[in-house]
C-alpha positions in Angstrom: 160.5 175.9 216.5 161.8 173.6 214.0 161.6 174.7 210.3 159.3 172.4 209.3 156.9 172.7 212.6 154.5 175.3 211.1 153.3 172.8 208.4 150.7 170.7 208.4 148.6 173.2 210.6 145.5 173.0 209.0 146.5 174.8 205.9 148.9 177.6 204.9 149.5 180.3 207.2 149.7 183.9 206.2 153.5 185.0 205.6 152.9 187.6 208.4 151.9 185.1 210.9 154.8 182.5 210.4 157.3 185.5 210.5 155.8 186.5 214.0 156.0 183.1 215.1 159.6 182.7 214.0 160.0 186.1 216.0 158.5 185.0 218.8 160.7 181.5 219.0 163.5 183.7 218.4 163.1 186.0 221.0 162.5 183.9 223.8 165.0 182.8 226.1 164.7 179.6 225.1 164.7 180.1 221.4 168.1 182.0 221.4 169.9 179.7 223.5 168.7 176.1 221.2 169.0 177.8 217.9 172.6 179.0 218.9 173.3 175.6 219.9 172.1 174.2 216.9 173.9 176.6 214.5 177.1 176.2 216.4 176.9 172.2 215.5 175.7 173.1 212.1 178.6 175.8 211.4 181.3 173.1 212.6 180.0 170.5 210.3 179.6 172.6 207.2 183.1 174.4 207.8 183.8 177.3 205.1 181.1 177.9 202.3 182.7 180.8 200.4 182.4 180.4 196.9 180.2 177.2 197.2 177.2 176.6 195.3 174.8 175.5 197.9 171.3 174.1 198.8 168.8 174.5 201.5 166.2 171.8 201.3 163.2 172.7 203.5 164.5 176.2 204.1 161.1 177.3 206.1 161.6 181.2 206.4 165.3 181.8 205.2 167.2 182.2 208.3 170.2 179.4 207.6 169.9 180.2 203.9 170.6 183.9 204.3 173.3 183.0 206.8 174.8 180.6 204.3 174.4 183.6 201.5 176.1 185.9 203.9 179.5 183.6 204.2 179.9 184.1 200.4 177.7 180.8 199.4 175.7 181.4 196.4 172.5 179.7 198.0 169.5 178.3 196.6 166.3 177.5 199.0 163.4 175.1 198.2 160.6 174.2 200.4 157.4 172.5 199.4 155.2 174.8 201.3 154.5 177.9 199.7 153.7 180.1 202.9 157.3 179.2 204.0 158.4 180.6 200.5 156.3 183.7 200.9 157.5 184.2 204.5 161.1 183.9 203.2 160.7 186.4 201.1 159.1 188.9 204.0 162.3 187.9 205.5 164.4 189.1 202.5 163.4 192.4 202.5 165.7 193.0 205.5 168.6 190.8 204.2 171.7 192.5 202.7 172.7 189.3 200.8 170.0 187.3 198.1 168.9 184.0 197.7 167.3 182.1 195.1 163.8 180.3 196.6 162.2 177.5 194.7 158.9 175.9 195.5 159.5 172.0 195.3 159.3 168.6 197.0 162.7 167.0 198.7 161.3 164.0 197.5 162.1 165.0 193.6 164.1 167.9 193.7 163.8 169.9 190.6 167.5 170.0 190.0 170.0 168.2 187.5 172.7 165.9 188.2 175.7 166.8 190.3 174.6 170.8 190.5 175.2 171.7 194.1 178.4 171.2 196.1 176.4 171.4 199.5 173.4 170.3 200.5 171.9 171.6 204.1 168.6 169.7 205.1 167.5 170.9 208.8 164.4 169.5 210.5 163.0 168.5 207.0 163.6 164.4 206.8 161.0 164.1 209.8 158.4 165.8 207.7 158.9 164.1 204.8 156.5 160.5 203.8 160.0 159.2 201.8 162.9 159.9 204.0 165.5 157.6 201.9 163.8 158.9 198.8 164.7 162.2 199.6 168.4 161.9 201.2 168.9 160.1 197.4 167.2 162.9 195.6 170.1 165.2 197.5 173.0 162.7 196.4 171.9 162.9 193.0 172.3 166.7 192.8 175.3 166.9 194.9 178.4 167.1 192.9 181.2 164.4 193.3 183.3 165.4 196.6 180.0 167.5 197.7 179.0 167.3 201.1 175.4 166.8 202.8 174.8 168.4 206.4 171.4 167.0 207.8 169.9 168.3 211.1 167.0 166.1 212.7 164.9 165.7 215.9 166.6 162.9 218.2 164.3 160.5 219.3 165.7 160.1 222.8 165.2 163.4 224.5 162.9 165.0 226.8 161.7 167.0 224.0 160.8 164.3 221.6 158.7 162.8 225.1 156.7 166.0 225.2 156.1 166.5 221.3 155.0 162.8 221.3 152.4 163.6 223.9 151.4 166.4 222.3 150.9 164.3 219.2 149.1 162.0 220.6 146.7 164.7 221.9 146.3 165.8 218.4 148.4 168.2 217.7 148.8 167.9 213.7 152.7 168.6 213.9 153.5 166.6 216.5 151.5 163.8 215.5 153.1 163.1 211.9 156.7 164.0 212.8 159.2 160.8 212.9 162.0 161.1 215.1 165.2 159.6 214.8 168.5 158.2 216.1 172.2 158.3 214.9 172.0 154.8 213.6 168.9 155.8 211.5 170.4 158.8 210.2 173.9 157.1 209.2 171.5 154.2 207.3 169.8 156.9 205.0 173.1 158.6 203.8 174.6 155.1 203.4 171.6 153.8 201.6 172.0 156.9 199.5 175.8 155.8 198.9 177.4 158.8 200.9 180.0 158.3 203.2 179.1 159.2 206.8 182.0 161.8 208.2 180.7 162.5 211.5 177.2 162.7 213.6 177.1 164.6 216.6 174.3 166.2 219.0 173.1 169.2 220.7 170.3 170.7 222.8 170.3 167.9 225.9 168.4 170.2 228.4 164.6 169.7 228.7 162.5 172.4 226.9 162.6 175.3 229.6 164.6 178.6 229.5 166.2 177.9 232.7 167.5 174.7 232.0 169.0 175.7 228.7 170.6 179.1 230.3 172.0 176.3 233.1 173.0 173.5 230.5 173.9 175.5 227.2 177.8 175.9 228.6 178.2 171.8 228.4 176.4 171.6 225.6 178.2 170.9 222.6 180.8 169.2 225.1 178.2 166.4 225.3 177.5 166.5 221.9 180.9 165.2 221.1 180.8 162.5 223.6 177.0 161.1 222.9 173.9 161.3 220.8 171.8 159.7 223.2 169.6 162.3 225.1 170.0 165.0 222.1 166.8 166.7 220.8 168.5 167.8 218.0 171.4 165.9 215.9 173.2 166.6 213.1 175.3 164.3 210.4 177.7 165.3 207.9 178.5 163.0 204.8 180.2 163.1 201.7 179.8 162.0 197.9 182.3 159.6 197.2 184.3 161.2 194.1 184.9 159.1 190.9 188.7 158.7 190.8 190.0 157.3 187.5 188.0 154.0 186.7 187.1 153.6 190.4 186.1 155.7 193.8 188.1 157.2 196.3 187.5 159.3 199.3 185.2 162.0 199.1 187.2 165.8 199.7 186.8 167.3 202.9 
């Protein structure tokens, strides 16, 4: 399940129902393996976040936000769907760390310029109407030298093919989603004035539990070699830091 996959499904869902949906996915073999691979890839691109001021755009039920807070980041988590924020607050009752939750739009972030050291946006751009504007907003709230890590749904994968068919058959979520390539992500970052550091893939197996179990051991290796066939793409980019009167390379 993507974090945005519960949106657009005939109105807001109760927080308890959303929480149960996430629990079912994460307790399945396919969900456990898939989420673990995506988390590994995101962690590799994020690096250490201890002491960083971090924004999670499109936070869903807060799973990523709480995980980053446990690593020592000061986390603000934003979502446009009040049901998602409610689900995150339900989850918060069982978490040892605290996150600030804000209801807001990725295309018009309610934060000042240069506020955050790191911004994370996982399976969010595929659901917003104006992804280019959203990435420019993210670049605006990043501090000079700050880092952006985006996770998106890959266009050329068996997962995308299955989801497109479900969209054609009338599924409200997959009818609205936009799948992207590595080149698409690079273009979005560069249009916002960000420097792309790396783009990798994950989840190269078809959406079946047994396939996930068999192919997961080679998945991250494949992600270093190609993004074609990946159901999940992750990109890291940096905001160029002003040096003197000009611009230099962003900090890593």
